[in-house]
N, C-alpha and C positions, 0 to 999 in steps of 0.2 A: 868474791862471788862464788857461790856454789853452782857448779854446772853439771847437769845430768844429761847424758846424750845416749839415745837409742837403748834405753834400759829395758831388758826383758828378763822375766823369771817365770819358770814353769816348775810345777810339781808333778812329775810324771807327764801325762797327756794334758793336764789342766794348766793352761797358760794364765798366770795371775797378773803379770805386768806385761803390757804389749807396747813396745816402742815409746817409752816415756822420755820426754825431752823437757827440761826445766832449766831456767836460769834464775837464781834467787840472790838478790842483793841483801845487805844487812837489814834486819827487821825481824818481826815475829810473824810466823805463818801457821796456818792450821790446815789439816787434811779433813775434808768432808766427803762422805760418800756412803752408800748403803753397805750392809754386811757383805763381805766377799768381794769388795771392790779393789782390794790390794793395799789398803792403807797400812795395815800392820806389816805386811811384807816389805813395803817401801821403807818404813821406819826401821825394820830389822836390818835391811841392807845399809841404810844410811848410818846406823850405829855399829856396823861391822859384825853384827851377830850372824847374818847370812853373808857368805862370801862367794857362793857359786851362782853367778848371774852373768848375763851378757850385757855389754854396753860399757860406758865410761862414766865415772864420777870423779870430779876434780874440785878441789878447793885450793886457791892460790896455786902453788906448784906441786901439790900433793895429790898423788893418785890414790884412789880408795883401796887399792890392793895393799898399800902400806899401812896396815892396821895400827901399828904402834904410833905412827905419826898422826893419823886421823884422830885417834883417841885423845890426843892432847888438846884437840879443839872442840870436842863434842861432849855433851852430857845427855842423859836420857832417863826419864822417870816414867815407867809404864803406868797405865791406868790402874792396874791391880798390882801394887807394889807391896811386898812383904818380905821380911827376912825371918829367920828362925825365931820363934817366939821366946825361946829360952836365952837369947843373947841380950847382954847389956848394950846400951846405946854405944858405948865406947868400942865394944867388940864389933858391932854392926858397922861403925865408921871405919874401923881398921880393915874389915873385910872389903868394903867398897874401895878403900884406898889401895889395898893390895890388887884388886881387880883392875884399877886404873893405873897401876904401876908406880904408885907413890910409896917410897921407902919409909919405914918406921924410924923415927929419931929416938 
């Protein structure tokens, strides 16, 4: 179970996430809301792209501050996904693998 407790995130004086509490079991979930609701910020926190937030996020016995451990369990494909247009597919895959900590054989 993924547990999010008292999650808060501000950018300057602009509070984007305010006391978010969720418990998610196995399954597929979607985030719906108007522009500016904090969906992207929440996803960036869950994918460890943003790490300066208040609150706790845990999965199994892993705390979200342990980025390397978290990244073993998650994947993320943003809505607008692109790599450098001059890369071959194999080069793009190697780049993504490197970012995920996968060693080249």
